[in-house]
C-alpha positions, 0 to 999 in steps of 0.5 A: 494224395492231393488235398484242396488248397483253395478257400478264397472268395472270388472278387473280380474276373474277366475273359481275354482272348479265351483266357480266364483272368480271376483276382481273388480277395484274400481278406487282410492277407492280400490278393491272388492272381489265377489265370485259367484256374492256375495260381500265377502270383500273390501279394501281401502287405509289403508287396501290395498293389501288383500281380503278374502272370502269363497267358497265351494268345490265339497264336500261342504266343506267351503274353504277360498280364500285369494287374495294378490294384488301385482302390478299395475293391479288387475290381478297382484296377488296371490290367495290362496285356504285354503293355496294352491296357485291357481293363481299366476301373480306377475310382478318381477323387478330386482334390481341392486346393485346401487338401493339397498341402496336407496330401504332400505332407502324407506322401512324405510321411509314407516315404519316411516310414520305409526309409526308418524300416531300411535303416533299422534293418541295416543297423540290426545287421551290423550289430548281428553280423559280428556274431556269425563267425560260426558259419565260417568255422573249421571242420573240427568246430562243426563236428563238435557242434552236433554230437551224435551218440551211438549209445543213445545218450545225450551229452550233458556237457553243454560245453561239447556243443559250442554256440554259432555266435562268438562273444564280441564287443557290444554283447555282453548278455546272451540267452543260452539254450540247449536242445536234444533230439533223436534221429538215426541210431542215437541222440544229438545234442546242440547248444547255442547262444543267442545275443539278448539284444537281437532277441529284444529287437524282435520283440519290438516288432509291431505284428499288426503291420505284418499282413502274412506269415511268409514275412517271418520267413522271408525277412532277411535280418536273421538270414546270416544267423539261420545260414550258420545254423543250417550250415551246422546240419550240412557239416553234420550230414557230411560227417555221417554221410547222410543223404539230402533226405536224411539231412532234411529229416534231421532238421525236421526231428530237430524242430518237432522236438521243440516244446509246443507252447501256446501264444497266450501262455508263452507271450501273454498275447493271444496271437503272437507269430514269432521270428525264427530267432525267437522260437530258437531262444524260447525253445519252442512255440506254437504251430506257426512258430515252428512251421516258420522255423522249419521253412526258414532252415530248409529255405537256407539250404536251398530246398523249395518250401511253402507255408500250408495255412489252415483256418486254425493251424499251420504246417510246411510243405517241402518240394518233392518228386512225384515218386514220394508217397504221401499228402501233397499240395500242388502249386504251378505244377510243383508238389509240396509234401506236407510236414507237421511240426508241432510233435515228433513222429510225423514223416514227410507227407503225413498229415493229422487226420483232422486236417485232411479235410480242412481247406489250406492256403499256400504261402509261397516264400519268394 
């Protein structure tokens, strides 16, 4: 069952050598480029300004189309086909001599902010990397990290579920959390220690500067940490002789069993998307938080994943073959099967009834 994934407003289009080029305005989120009805590219906050796609000319030759946005409206852009300008409408503004100096200062300021962001990211990674030693742990520690109990009883002794990070100099305060969930024949338990400084860092990130939910998944500052956690799931799957599908389902069940906590209750804000590390430390969050966490873990394991954004809800899409039954969204000929993350019991391809008629925006995770 394929569902509708289009609720954009048409903003600008033109026809070039029989190909329809359509640029859609996604509001605050950015813009999307469609060619002959097929989504070619999307951009969001950090990537604003450029879209690239492919068309075919009259001789069947592939031509690269590049769109460079440069104004308040989507029609204010330059469009190139294999380097040849085919459309131009960039509004010009005359700058007086009195304005030239303030404009130079503004440019310097614009360059300073990305530099500071990069510097903060490097500092954070240097602080966090000493605690990634678990990703290179021995088979024995990997087996201990995930406890599977045939009796169906969870292990109440958290010491049997070691944390990913190893306490090191500079980190003397940790947030200790313990998870338990059911999958297969019994229950699983897992204990985790998260450096409080890492958690506090994410609390300082200004959410108003983030234009798209996909940023919370693709942000690299916690990649090493998430890779270590994902590696524990892979080690557990190897120990249990799980297939890839079983491993993915185990991760889904883990996320589904986290607590659902509304933003207003959990953070005091009406809208506060969490980075994966925050959701793990808080042992839960709302729909976008659990979706971001699941997409991040599956992405670390190399699985094709997208975020499925409804007007008032969010889920995850996992890449799958045509033989898989259930609800899916198609992007560039690839099927992404829907996964609900806010409560347990939902399988791959199953979607809540109230979501079936809702238009969905697909956020790719490059």
